N, CA, C and O atoms as a Tripos MOL2 file, in Angstrom:
@<TRIPOS>MOLECULE
protein
  280   279    70     0     0
PROTEIN
NO_CHARGES

@<TRIPOS>ATOM
      1 N          41.9760  -59.4570 -106.3390 N.3       1 MET1
      2 CA         42.6930  -58.7990 -105.2550 C.3       1 MET1
      3 C          42.3610  -59.5230 -103.9630 C.2       1 MET1
      4 O          41.1900  -59.7220 -103.6410 O.2       1 MET1
      5 N          43.3720  -59.9120 -103.2330 N.am      2 GLY2
      6 CA         43.1740  -60.5940 -101.9670 C.3       2 GLY2
      7 C          42.8130  -59.6260 -100.8660 C.2       2 GLY2
      8 O          43.0430  -58.4230 -100.9840 O.2       2 GLY2
      9 N          42.2420  -60.1560  -99.7850 N.am      3 LYS3
     10 CA         41.8310  -59.3070  -98.6700 C.3       3 LYS3
     11 C          43.0120  -58.6220  -98.0110 C.2       3 LYS3
     12 O          42.8650  -57.5370  -97.4500 O.2       3 LYS3
     13 N          44.1780  -59.2400  -98.0730 N.am      4 SER4
     14 CA         45.3360  -58.6570  -97.4100 C.3       4 SER4
     15 C          45.9730  -57.5210  -98.2090 C.2       4 SER4
     16 O          46.7800  -56.7580  -97.6770 O.2       4 SER4
     17 N          45.6060  -57.4120  -99.4970 N.am      5 GLU5
     18 CA         46.1740  -56.3490 -100.3150 C.3       5 GLU5
     19 C          45.4980  -55.0240 -100.0050 C.2       5 GLU5
     20 O          44.3210  -54.9810  -99.6470 O.2       5 GLU5
     21 N          46.2490  -53.9580 -100.1460 N.am      6 THR6
     22 CA         45.7040  -52.6350  -99.9170 C.3       6 THR6
     23 C          44.8050  -52.2490 -101.0790 C.2       6 THR6
     24 O          45.1740  -52.4080 -102.2420 O.2       6 THR6
     25 N          43.6250  -51.7410 -100.7550 N.am      7 VAL7
     26 CA         42.7100  -51.2710 -101.7810 C.3       7 VAL7
     27 C          43.0550  -49.8200 -102.0610 C.2       7 VAL7
     28 O          43.0530  -48.9870 -101.1540 O.2       7 VAL7
     29 N          43.3530  -49.5170 -103.3240 N.am      8 ARG8
     30 CA         43.7010  -48.1560 -103.6690 C.3       8 ARG8
     31 C          42.5210  -47.4970 -104.3590 C.2       8 ARG8
     32 O          41.6640  -48.1660 -104.9370 O.2       8 ARG8
     33 N          42.4920  -46.1930 -104.2910 N.am      9 ALA9
     34 CA         41.4410  -45.4460 -104.9670 C.3       9 ALA9
     35 C          41.6390  -45.5990 -106.4720 C.2       9 ALA9
     36 O          42.7520  -45.4640 -106.9820 O.2       9 ALA9
     37 N          40.5720  -45.8740 -107.1530 N.am     10 VAL10
     38 CA         40.6180  -46.0470 -108.5970 C.3      10 VAL10
     39 C          40.0060  -44.8050 -109.2260 C.2      10 VAL10
     40 O          38.9190  -44.3780 -108.8370 O.2      10 VAL10
     41 N          40.6980  -44.2300 -110.1920 N.am     11 SER11
     42 CA         40.1930  -43.0150 -110.8340 C.3      11 SER11
     43 C          38.9980  -43.3400 -111.7240 C.2      11 SER11
     44 O          38.8090  -44.4780 -112.1550 O.2      11 SER11
     45 N          38.2120  -42.3270 -111.9830 N.am     12 ASN12
     46 CA         37.0630  -42.4930 -112.8730 C.3      12 ASN12
     47 C          37.5210  -42.9550 -114.2520 C.2      12 ASN12
     48 O          36.8710  -43.7880 -114.8830 O.2      12 ASN12
     49 N          38.6310  -42.4150 -114.7100 N.am     13 LYS13
     50 CA         39.1570  -42.7960 -116.0260 C.3      13 LYS13
     51 C          39.5000  -44.2810 -116.0580 C.2      13 LYS13
     52 O          39.1940  -44.9710 -117.0300 O.2      13 LYS13
     53 N          40.1330  -44.7730 -114.9980 N.am     14 GLU14
     54 CA         40.4820  -46.1950 -114.9310 C.3      14 GLU14
     55 C          39.2270  -47.0690 -114.9310 C.2      14 GLU14
     56 O          39.1950  -48.1220 -115.5680 O.2      14 GLU14
     57 N          38.2180  -46.6350 -114.2300 N.am     15 ILE15
     58 CA         36.9650  -47.3910 -114.1740 C.3      15 ILE15
     59 C          36.3270  -47.4720 -115.5520 C.2      15 ILE15
     60 O          35.8890  -48.5410 -115.9790 O.2      15 ILE15
     61 N          36.2760  -46.3400 -116.2440 N.am     16 VAL16
     62 CA         35.6660  -46.3160 -117.5750 C.3      16 VAL16
     63 C          36.4820  -47.1540 -118.5520 C.2      16 VAL16
     64 O          35.9130  -47.8930 -119.3560 O.2      16 VAL16
     65 N          37.7980  -47.0500 -118.4940 N.am     17 MET17
     66 CA         38.6420  -47.8340 -119.3940 C.3      17 MET17
     67 C          38.4320  -49.3270 -119.1690 C.2      17 MET17
     68 O          38.3500  -50.0910 -120.1310 O.2      17 MET17
     69 N          38.3440  -49.7520 -117.9080 N.am     18 ASP18
     70 CA         38.1070  -51.1560 -117.5970 C.3      18 ASP18
     71 C          36.7300  -51.5910 -118.0900 C.2      18 ASP18
     72 O          36.5800  -52.6730 -118.6570 O.2      18 ASP18
     73 N          35.7360  -50.7520 -117.8740 N.am     19 LEU19
     74 CA         34.3820  -51.0700 -118.3040 C.3      19 LEU19
     75 C          34.3330  -51.2410 -119.8190 C.2      19 LEU19
     76 O          33.7310  -52.1940 -120.3130 O.2      19 LEU19
     77 N          34.9580  -50.3290 -120.5590 N.am     20 VAL20
     78 CA         34.9570  -50.4020 -122.0150 C.3      20 VAL20
     79 C          35.6570  -51.6750 -122.4860 C.2      20 VAL20
     80 O          35.2080  -52.3080 -123.4410 O.2      20 VAL20
     81 N          36.7350  -52.0510 -121.8380 N.am     21 LYS21
     82 CA         37.4390  -53.2910 -122.2050 C.3      21 LYS21
     83 C          36.5520  -54.5130 -122.0060 C.2      21 LYS21
     84 O          36.6650  -55.4880 -122.7480 O.2      21 LYS21
     85 N          35.6770  -54.4680 -121.0190 N.am     22 ARG22
     86 CA         34.8290  -55.6200 -120.6930 C.3      22 ARG22
     87 C          33.5690  -55.6910 -121.5560 C.2      22 ARG22
     88 O          32.9240  -56.7370 -121.6170 O.2      22 ARG22
     89 N          33.2170  -54.6040 -122.2160 N.am     23 MET23
     90 CA         32.0070  -54.5850 -123.0390 C.3      23 MET23
     91 C          32.1970  -55.4820 -124.2620 C.2      23 MET23
     92 O          33.3040  -55.5810 -124.7900 O.2      23 MET23
     93 N          31.1380  -56.1260 -124.7090 N.am     24 PRO24
     94 CA         31.2290  -56.9370 -125.9240 C.3      24 PRO24
     95 C          31.5980  -56.0600 -127.1240 C.2      24 PRO24
     96 O          31.2910  -54.8680 -127.1530 O.2      24 PRO24
     97 N          32.2460  -56.6550 -128.0920 N.am     25 GLU25
     98 CA         32.6740  -55.9150 -129.2820 C.3      25 GLU25
     99 C          31.5040  -55.2540 -130.0020 C.2      25 GLU25
    100 O          31.6580  -54.1820 -130.5860 O.2      25 GLU25
    101 N          30.3450  -55.8850 -129.9620 N.am     26 ASN26
    102 CA         29.1900  -55.3540 -130.6800 C.3      26 ASN26
    103 C          28.3210  -54.4220 -129.8240 C.2      26 ASN26
    104 O          27.2140  -54.0700 -130.2320 O.2      26 ASN26
    105 N          28.8010  -54.0250 -128.6640 N.am     27 ALA27
    106 CA         28.0270  -53.1280 -127.7930 C.3      27 ALA27
    107 C          27.8910  -51.7640 -128.4650 C.2      27 ALA27
    108 O          28.8480  -51.2320 -129.0290 O.2      27 ALA27
    109 N          26.7080  -51.2240 -128.3940 N.am     28 SER28
    110 CA         26.4800  -49.8990 -128.9850 C.3      28 SER28
    111 C          27.0100  -48.8160 -128.0480 C.2      28 SER28
    112 O          27.2820  -49.0710 -126.8750 O.2      28 SER28
    113 N          27.1490  -47.6300 -128.5750 N.am     29 LEU29
    114 CA         27.5470  -46.5000 -127.7350 C.3      29 LEU29
    115 C          26.5020  -46.2500 -126.6570 C.2      29 LEU29
    116 O          26.8350  -45.8800 -125.5320 O.2      29 LEU29
    117 N          25.2410  -46.4540 -127.0070 N.am     30 HIS30
    118 CA         24.1570  -46.2740 -126.0380 C.3      30 HIS30
    119 C          24.2960  -47.2720 -124.8800 C.2      30 HIS30
    120 O          24.1450  -46.9000 -123.7160 O.2      30 HIS30
    121 N          24.5860  -48.5390 -125.2040 N.am     31 ASP31
    122 CA         24.7890  -49.5520 -124.1640 C.3      31 ASP31
    123 C          25.9650  -49.1730 -123.2660 C.2      31 ASP31
    124 O          25.8900  -49.2920 -122.0430 O.2      31 ASP31
    125 N          27.0360  -48.7230 -123.8800 N.am     32 THR32
    126 CA         28.2280  -48.3330 -123.1280 C.3      32 THR32
    127 C          27.9240  -47.1420 -122.2300 C.2      32 THR32
    128 O          28.3470  -47.1120 -121.0740 O.2      32 THR32
    129 N          27.2040  -46.1740 -122.7470 N.am     33 ALA33
    130 CA         26.8450  -44.9930 -121.9550 C.3      33 ALA33
    131 C          25.9760  -45.3820 -120.7620 C.2      33 ALA33
    132 O          26.1410  -44.8420 -119.6690 O.2      33 ALA33
    133 N          25.0440  -46.3260 -120.9730 N.am     34 ARG34
    134 CA         24.1910  -46.7810 -119.8650 C.3      34 ARG34
    135 C          25.0150  -47.4580 -118.7840 C.2      34 ARG34
    136 O          24.7670  -47.2590 -117.5950 O.2      34 ARG34
    137 N          25.9890  -48.2530 -119.1870 N.am     35 GLU35
    138 CA         26.8520  -48.9220 -118.2130 C.3      35 GLU35
    139 C          27.6580  -47.9010 -117.4120 C.2      35 GLU35
    140 O          27.7890  -48.0230 -116.1940 O.2      35 GLU35
    141 N          28.1920  -46.9040 -118.0980 N.am     36 ILE36
    142 CA         28.9600  -45.8600 -117.4170 C.3      36 ILE36
    143 C          28.0590  -45.1090 -116.4470 C.2      36 ILE36
    144 O          28.4630  -44.8190 -115.3210 O.2      36 ILE36
    145 N          26.8400  -44.7920 -116.8760 N.am     37 GLU37
    146 CA         25.8960  -44.0850 -116.0080 C.3      37 GLU37
    147 C          25.5520  -44.9180 -114.7800 C.2      37 GLU37
    148 O          25.4390  -44.3820 -113.6770 O.2      37 GLU37
    149 N          25.3850  -46.2240 -114.9620 N.am     38 PHE38
    150 CA         25.0870  -47.1100 -113.8340 C.3      38 PHE38
    151 C          26.2350  -47.1100 -112.8300 C.2      38 PHE38
    152 O          26.0160  -46.9640 -111.6270 O.2      38 PHE38
    153 N          27.4590  -47.2740 -113.3290 N.am     39 VAL39
    154 CA         28.6260  -47.2980 -112.4500 C.3      39 VAL39
    155 C          28.7680  -45.9540 -111.7340 C.2      39 VAL39
    156 O          29.0980  -45.9170 -110.5480 O.2      39 VAL39
    157 N          28.5240  -44.8640 -112.4380 N.am     40 ALA40
    158 CA         28.5980  -43.5360 -111.8190 C.3      40 ALA40
    159 C          27.5790  -43.4190 -110.6900 C.2      40 ALA40
    160 O          27.8890  -42.8700 -109.6320 O.2      40 ALA40
    161 N          26.3800  -43.9230 -110.9030 N.am     41 GLY41
    162 CA         25.3550  -43.8760 -109.8750 C.3      41 GLY41
    163 C          25.7220  -44.6880 -108.6430 C.2      41 GLY41
    164 O          25.4960  -44.2590 -107.5110 O.2      41 GLY41
    165 N          26.2860  -45.8570 -108.8730 N.am     42 VAL42
    166 CA         26.7040  -46.7070 -107.7510 C.3      42 VAL42
    167 C          27.8150  -46.0180 -106.9600 C.2      42 VAL42
    168 O          27.7800  -45.9890 -105.7300 O.2      42 VAL42
    169 N          28.8050  -45.4590 -107.6750 N.am     43 ARG43
    170 CA         29.9080  -44.7710 -106.9810 C.3      43 ARG43
    171 C          29.4000  -43.5600 -106.1950 C.2      43 ARG43
    172 O          29.8650  -43.2930 -105.0870 O.2      43 ARG43
    173 N          28.4530  -42.8350 -106.7720 N.am     44 GLU44
    174 CA         27.8790  -41.6850 -106.0650 C.3      44 GLU44
    175 C          27.1530  -42.1360 -104.7980 C.2      44 GLU44
    176 O          27.2910  -41.5200 -103.7410 O.2      44 GLU44
    177 N          26.3870  -43.2070 -104.9150 N.am     45 ALA45
    178 CA         25.6490  -43.7250 -103.7570 C.3      45 ALA45
    179 C          26.6040  -44.2100 -102.6670 C.2      45 ALA45
    180 O          26.3760  -43.9630 -101.4820 O.2      45 ALA45
    181 N          27.6670  -44.8950 -103.0670 N.am     46 LEU46
    182 CA         28.6380  -45.3590 -102.0680 C.3      46 LEU46
    183 C          29.3090  -44.1750 -101.3740 C.2      46 LEU46
    184 O          29.5740  -44.2260 -100.1730 O.2      46 LEU46
    185 N          29.5820  -43.1170 -102.1230 N.am     47 GLY47
    186 CA         30.1500  -41.9160 -101.5220 C.3      47 GLY47
    187 C          29.1990  -41.3010 -100.5000 C.2      47 GLY47
    188 O          29.6280  -40.8600  -99.4350 O.2      47 GLY47
    189 N          27.9140  -41.2740 -100.8240 N.am     48 GLU48
    190 CA         26.9190  -40.7450  -99.8940 C.3      48 GLU48
    191 C          26.8820  -41.5780  -98.6230 C.2      48 GLU48
    192 O          26.8070  -41.0400  -97.5190 O.2      48 GLU48
    193 N          26.9350  -42.8840  -98.7840 N.am     49 LEU49
    194 CA         26.9420  -43.7540  -97.6000 C.3      49 LEU49
    195 C          28.1870  -43.5110  -96.7560 C.2      49 LEU49
    196 O          28.1100  -43.4590  -95.5290 O.2      49 LEU49
    197 N          29.3350  -43.3640  -97.4140 N.am     50 ASP50
    198 CA         30.5820  -43.0860  -96.6870 C.3      50 ASP50
    199 C          30.4960  -41.7870  -95.8920 C.2      50 ASP50
    200 O          31.1020  -41.6570  -94.8290 O.2      50 ASP50
    201 N          29.7340  -40.8230  -96.4210 N.am     51 ARG51
    202 CA         29.5850  -39.5360  -95.7380 C.3      51 ARG51
    203 C          28.4390  -39.5440  -94.7310 C.2      51 ARG51
    204 O          28.1390  -38.5170  -94.1220 O.2      51 ARG51
    205 N          27.8000  -40.6960  -94.5540 N.am     52 GLY52
    206 CA         26.6960  -40.8010  -93.6020 C.3      52 GLY52
    207 C          25.4000  -40.2010  -94.1040 C.2      52 GLY52
    208 O          24.5270  -39.8500  -93.3100 O.2      52 GLY52
    209 N          25.2660  -40.0810  -95.4120 N.am     53 GLU53
    210 CA         24.0770  -39.4670  -95.9930 C.3      53 GLU53
    211 C          23.0220  -40.4850  -96.4160 C.2      53 GLU53
    212 O          22.0540  -40.1270  -97.0880 O.2      53 GLU53
    213 N          23.1940  -41.7300  -96.0380 N.am     54 GLY54
    214 CA         22.2610  -42.7720  -96.4230 C.3      54 GLY54
    215 C          20.9500  -42.6680  -95.6660 C.2      54 GLY54
    216 O          20.8370  -41.9380  -94.6810 O.2      54 GLY54
    217 N          19.9740  -43.4050  -96.1390 N.am     55 VAL55
    218 CA         18.6670  -43.4790  -95.4950 C.3      55 VAL55
    219 C          18.6150  -44.7870  -94.7130 C.2      55 VAL55
    220 O          18.8690  -45.8510  -95.2790 O.2      55 VAL55
    221 N          18.2920  -44.7280  -93.4300 N.am     56 PRO56
    222 CA         18.2150  -45.9600  -92.6350 C.3      56 PRO56
    223 C          17.1770  -46.9260  -93.2100 C.2      56 PRO56
    224 O          16.1710  -46.5040  -93.7810 O.2      56 PRO56
    225 N          17.4310  -48.2080  -93.0550 N.am     57 LEU57
    226 CA         16.5440  -49.2420  -93.5820 C.3      57 LEU57
    227 C          15.1040  -49.0510  -93.1110 C.2      57 LEU57
    228 O          14.1630  -49.2500  -93.8790 O.2      57 LEU57
    229 N          14.9390  -48.6730  -91.8700 N.am     58 GLU58
    230 CA         13.5860  -48.4890  -91.3380 C.3      58 GLU58
    231 C          12.8310  -47.4110  -92.1160 C.2      58 GLU58
    232 O          11.6320  -47.5450  -92.3600 O.2      58 GLU58
    233 N          13.5250  -46.3520  -92.5020 N.am     59 GLU59
    234 CA         12.8970  -45.2770  -93.2740 C.3      59 GLU59
    235 C          12.5580  -45.7500  -94.6840 C.2      59 GLU59
    236 O          11.5090  -45.3990  -95.2240 O.2      59 GLU59
    237 N          13.4370  -46.5410  -95.2740 N.am     60 VAL60
    238 CA         13.1740  -47.0970  -96.6050 C.3      60 VAL60
    239 C          11.9350  -47.9800  -96.5540 C.2      60 VAL60
    240 O          11.0840  -47.9130  -97.4420 O.2      60 VAL60
    241 N          11.8310  -48.8050  -95.5220 N.am     61 GLU61
    242 CA         10.6700  -49.6850  -95.3930 C.3      61 GLU61
    243 C           9.3810  -48.8870  -95.2730 C.2      61 GLU61
    244 O           8.3410  -49.3220  -95.7670 O.2      61 GLU61
    245 N           9.4310  -47.7270  -94.6280 N.am     62 LYS62
    246 CA          8.2430  -46.8740  -94.5170 C.3      62 LYS62
    247 C           7.8880  -46.2600  -95.8710 C.2      62 LYS62
    248 O           6.7110  -46.1460  -96.2120 O.2      62 LYS62
    249 N           8.9090  -45.8630  -96.6440 N.am     63 ARG63
    250 CA          8.6830  -45.1870  -97.9230 C.3      63 ARG63
    251 C           8.3460  -46.1510  -99.0610 C.2      63 ARG63
    252 O           7.6880  -45.7650 -100.0270 O.2      63 ARG63
    253 N           8.7860  -47.3800  -98.9520 N.am     64 LEU64
    254 CA          8.6720  -48.3400 -100.0400 C.3      64 LEU64
    255 C           7.2620  -48.4890 -100.5940 C.2      64 LEU64
    256 O           7.0970  -48.4890 -101.8140 O.2      64 LEU64
    257 N           6.2430  -48.6150  -99.7600 N.am     65 PRO65
    258 CA          4.8880  -48.7700 -100.3320 C.3      65 PRO65
    259 C           4.4910  -47.6070 -101.2430 C.2      65 PRO65
    260 O           3.7290  -47.8100 -102.1880 O.2      65 PRO65
    261 N           4.9820  -46.4100 -100.9870 N.am     66 LYS66
    262 CA          4.6700  -45.2590 -101.8150 C.3      66 LYS66
    263 C           5.3860  -45.3370 -103.1670 C.2      66 LYS66
    264 O           4.9150  -44.7840 -104.1610 O.2      66 LYS66
    265 N           6.5270  -46.0280 -103.1940 N.am     67 TRP67
    266 CA          7.3360  -46.1100 -104.4250 C.3      67 TRP67
    267 C           6.8680  -47.2100 -105.3590 C.2      67 TRP67
    268 O           7.0770  -47.1380 -106.5700 O.2      67 TRP67
    269 N           6.2330  -48.2330 -104.7920 N.am     68 VAL68
    270 CA          5.8290  -49.3910 -105.5830 C.3      68 VAL68
    271 C           4.4550  -49.1210 -106.1860 C.2      68 VAL68
    272 O           3.5050  -48.7780 -105.4810 O.2      68 VAL68
    273 N           4.3710  -49.2840 -107.5010 N.am     69 ALA69
    274 CA          3.0740  -49.0810 -108.1660 C.3      69 ALA69
    275 C           2.1450  -50.2380 -107.8410 C.2      69 ALA69
    276 O           2.5590  -51.3940 -107.7520 O.2      69 ALA69
    277 N           0.9020  -49.8990 -107.6700 N.am     70 LYS70
    278 CA         -0.0990  -50.9200 -107.3350 C.3      70 LYS70
    279 C          -0.7670  -51.4230 -108.5770 C.2      70 LYS70
    280 O          -1.6410  -52.2870 -108.5020 O.2      70 LYS70
@<TRIPOS>BOND
     1     1     2 1
     2     2     3 1
     3     3     4 2
     4     3     5 am
     5     5     6 1
     6     6     7 1
     7     7     8 2
     8     7     9 am
     9     9    10 1
    10    10    11 1
    11    11    12 2
    12    11    13 am
    13    13    14 1
    14    14    15 1
    15    15    16 2
    16    15    17 am
    17    17    18 1
    18    18    19 1
    19    19    20 2
    20    19    21 am
    21    21    22 1
    22    22    23 1
    23    23    24 2
    24    23    25 am
    25    25    26 1
    26    26    27 1
    27    27    28 2
    28    27    29 am
    29    29    30 1
    30    30    31 1
    31    31    32 2
    32    31    33 am
    33    33    34 1
    34    34    35 1
    35    35    36 2
    36    35    37 am
    37    37    38 1
    38    38    39 1
    39    39    40 2
    40    39    41 am
    41    41    42 1
    42    42    43 1
    43    43    44 2
    44    43    45 am
    45    45    46 1
    46    46    47 1
    47    47    48 2
    48    47    49 am
    49    49    50 1
    50    50    51 1
    51    51    52 2
    52    51    53 am
    53    53    54 1
    54    54    55 1
    55    55    56 2
    56    55    57 am
    57    57    58 1
    58    58    59 1
    59    59    60 2
    60    59    61 am
    61    61    62 1
    62    62    63 1
    63    63    64 2
    64    63    65 am
    65    65    66 1
    66    66    67 1
    67    67    68 2
    68    67    69 am
    69    69    70 1
    70    70    71 1
    71    71    72 2
    72    71    73 am
    73    73    74 1
    74    74    75 1
    75    75    76 2
    76    75    77 am
    77    77    78 1
    78    78    79 1
    79    79    80 2
    80    79    81 am
    81    81    82 1
    82    82    83 1
    83    83    84 2
    84    83    85 am
    85    85    86 1
    86    86    87 1
    87    87    88 2
    88    87    89 am
    89    89    90 1
    90    90    91 1
    91    91    92 2
    92    91    93 am
    93    93    94 1
    94    94    95 1
    95    95    96 2
    96    95    97 am
    97    97    98 1
    98    98    99 1
    99    99   100 2
   100    99   101 am
   101   101   102 1
   102   102   103 1
   103   103   104 2
   104   103   105 am
   105   105   106 1
   106   106   107 1
   107   107   108 2
   108   107   109 am
   109   109   110 1
   110   110   111 1
   111   111   112 2
   112   111   113 am
   113   113   114 1
   114   114   115 1
   115   115   116 2
   116   115   117 am
   117   117   118 1
   118   118   119 1
   119   119   120 2
   120   119   121 am
   121   121   122 1
   122   122   123 1
   123   123   124 2
   124   123   125 am
   125   125   126 1
   126   126   127 1
   127   127   128 2
   128   127   129 am
   129   129   130 1
   130   130   131 1
   131   131   132 2
   132   131   133 am
   133   133   134 1
   134   134   135 1
   135   135   136 2
   136   135   137 am
   137   137   138 1
   138   138   139 1
   139   139   140 2
   140   139   141 am
   141   141   142 1
   142   142   143 1
   143   143   144 2
   144   143   145 am
   145   145   146 1
   146   146   147 1
   147   147   148 2
   148   147   149 am
   149   149   150 1
   150   150   151 1
   151   151   152 2
   152   151   153 am
   153   153   154 1
   154   154   155 1
   155   155   156 2
   156   155   157 am
   157   157   158 1
   158   158   159 1
   159   159   160 2
   160   159   161 am
   161   161   162 1
   162   162   163 1
   163   163   164 2
   164   163   165 am
   165   165   166 1
   166   166   167 1
   167   167   168 2
   168   167   169 am
   169   169   170 1
   170   170   171 1
   171   171   172 2
   172   171   173 am
   173   173   174 1
   174   174   175 1
   175   175   176 2
   176   175   177 am
   177   177   178 1
   178   178   179 1
   179   179   180 2
   180   179   181 am
   181   181   182 1
   182   182   183 1
   183   183   184 2
   184   183   185 am
   185   185   186 1
   186   186   187 1
   187   187   188 2
   188   187   189 am
   189   189   190 1
   190   190   191 1
   191   191   192 2
   192   191   193 am
   193   193   194 1
   194   194   195 1
   195   195   196 2
   196   195   197 am
   197   197   198 1
   198   198   199 1
   199   199   200 2
   200   199   201 am
   201   201   202 1
   202   202   203 1
   203   203   204 2
   204   203   205 am
   205   205   206 1
   206   206   207 1
   207   207   208 2
   208   207   209 am
   209   209   210 1
   210   210   211 1
   211   211   212 2
   212   211   213 am
   213   213   214 1
   214   214   215 1
   215   215   216 2
   216   215   217 am
   217   217   218 1
   218   218   219 1
   219   219   220 2
   220   219   221 am
   221   221   222 1
   222   222   223 1
   223   223   224 2
   224   223   225 am
   225   225   226 1
   226   226   227 1
   227   227   228 2
   228   227   229 am
   229   229   230 1
   230   230   231 1
   231   231   232 2
   232   231   233 am
   233   233   234 1
   234   234   235 1
   235   235   236 2
   236   235   237 am
   237   237   238 1
   238   238   239 1
   239   239   240 2
   240   239   241 am
   241   241   242 1
   242   242   243 1
   243   243   244 2
   244   243   245 am
   245   245   246 1
   246   246   247 1
   247   247   248 2
   248   247   249 am
   249   249   250 1
   250   250   251 1
   251   251   252 2
   252   251   253 am
   253   253   254 1
   254   254   255 1
   255   255   256 2
   256   255   257 am
   257   257   258 1
   258   258   259 1
   259   259   260 2
   260   259   261 am
   261   261   262 1
   262   262   263 1
   263   263   264 2
   264   263   265 am
   265   265   266 1
   266   266   267 1
   267   267   268 2
   268   267   269 am
   269   269   270 1
   270   270   271 1
   271   271   272 2
   272   271   273 am
   273   273   274 1
   274   274   275 1
   275   275   276 2
   276   275   277 am
   277   277   278 1
   278   278   279 1
   279   279   280 2
@<TRIPOS>SUBSTRUCTURE
     1 MET1         2 RESIDUE 1 A MET
     2 GLY2         6 RESIDUE 1 A GLY
     3 LYS3        10 RESIDUE 1 A LYS
     4 SER4        14 RESIDUE 1 A SER
     5 GLU5        18 RESIDUE 1 A GLU
     6 THR6        22 RESIDUE 1 A THR
     7 VAL7        26 RESIDUE 1 A VAL
     8 ARG8        30 RESIDUE 1 A ARG
     9 ALA9        34 RESIDUE 1 A ALA
    10 VAL10       38 RESIDUE 1 A VAL
    11 SER11       42 RESIDUE 1 A SER
    12 ASN12       46 RESIDUE 1 A ASN
    13 LYS13       50 RESIDUE 1 A LYS
    14 GLU14       54 RESIDUE 1 A GLU
    15 ILE15       58 RESIDUE 1 A ILE
    16 VAL16       62 RESIDUE 1 A VAL
    17 MET17       66 RESIDUE 1 A MET
    18 ASP18       70 RESIDUE 1 A ASP
    19 LEU19       74 RESIDUE 1 A LEU
    20 VAL20       78 RESIDUE 1 A VAL
    21 LYS21       82 RESIDUE 1 A LYS
    22 ARG22       86 RESIDUE 1 A ARG
    23 MET23       90 RESIDUE 1 A MET
    24 PRO24       94 RESIDUE 1 A PRO
    25 GLU25       98 RESIDUE 1 A GLU
    26 ASN26      102 RESIDUE 1 A ASN
    27 ALA27      106 RESIDUE 1 A ALA
    28 SER28      110 RESIDUE 1 A SER
    29 LEU29      114 RESIDUE 1 A LEU
    30 HIS30      118 RESIDUE 1 A HIS
    31 ASP31      122 RESIDUE 1 A ASP
    32 THR32      126 RESIDUE 1 A THR
    33 ALA33      130 RESIDUE 1 A ALA
    34 ARG34      134 RESIDUE 1 A ARG
    35 GLU35      138 RESIDUE 1 A GLU
    36 ILE36      142 RESIDUE 1 A ILE
    37 GLU37      146 RESIDUE 1 A GLU
    38 PHE38      150 RESIDUE 1 A PHE
    39 VAL39      154 RESIDUE 1 A VAL
    40 ALA40      158 RESIDUE 1 A ALA
    41 GLY41      162 RESIDUE 1 A GLY
    42 VAL42      166 RESIDUE 1 A VAL
    43 ARG43      170 RESIDUE 1 A ARG
    44 GLU44      174 RESIDUE 1 A GLU
    45 ALA45      178 RESIDUE 1 A ALA
    46 LEU46      182 RESIDUE 1 A LEU
    47 GLY47      186 RESIDUE 1 A GLY
    48 GLU48      190 RESIDUE 1 A GLU
    49 LEU49      194 RESIDUE 1 A LEU
    50 ASP50      198 RESIDUE 1 A ASP
    51 ARG51      202 RESIDUE 1 A ARG
    52 GLY52      206 RESIDUE 1 A GLY
    53 GLU53      210 RESIDUE 1 A GLU
    54 GLY54      214 RESIDUE 1 A GLY
    55 VAL55      218 RESIDUE 1 A VAL
    56 PRO56      222 RESIDUE 1 A PRO
    57 LEU57      226 RESIDUE 1 A LEU
    58 GLU58      230 RESIDUE 1 A GLU
    59 GLU59      234 RESIDUE 1 A GLU
    60 VAL60      238 RESIDUE 1 A VAL
    61 GLU61      242 RESIDUE 1 A GLU
    62 LYS62      246 RESIDUE 1 A LYS
    63 ARG63      250 RESIDUE 1 A ARG
    64 LEU64      254 RESIDUE 1 A LEU
    65 PRO65      258 RESIDUE 1 A PRO
    66 LYS66      262 RESIDUE 1 A LYS
    67 TRP67      266 RESIDUE 1 A TRP
    68 VAL68      270 RESIDUE 1 A VAL
    69 ALA69      274 RESIDUE 1 A ALA
    70 LYS70      278 RESIDUE 1 A LYS
């Protein structure tokens, strides 16, 4: 899709159908489910950012040492 084209909202069903088409023929159901879960998480996070619910980088930098195992 070129930059000049209008970006349309893609339904969850369309996303899953595209993902399944791209999976290797020998992909397990578990692998497919993990991919769907990953895409769902990314879409949820992008929605949160669009709504202004993100965490500022400075706050992440403060929290990061607590999240990283020593």
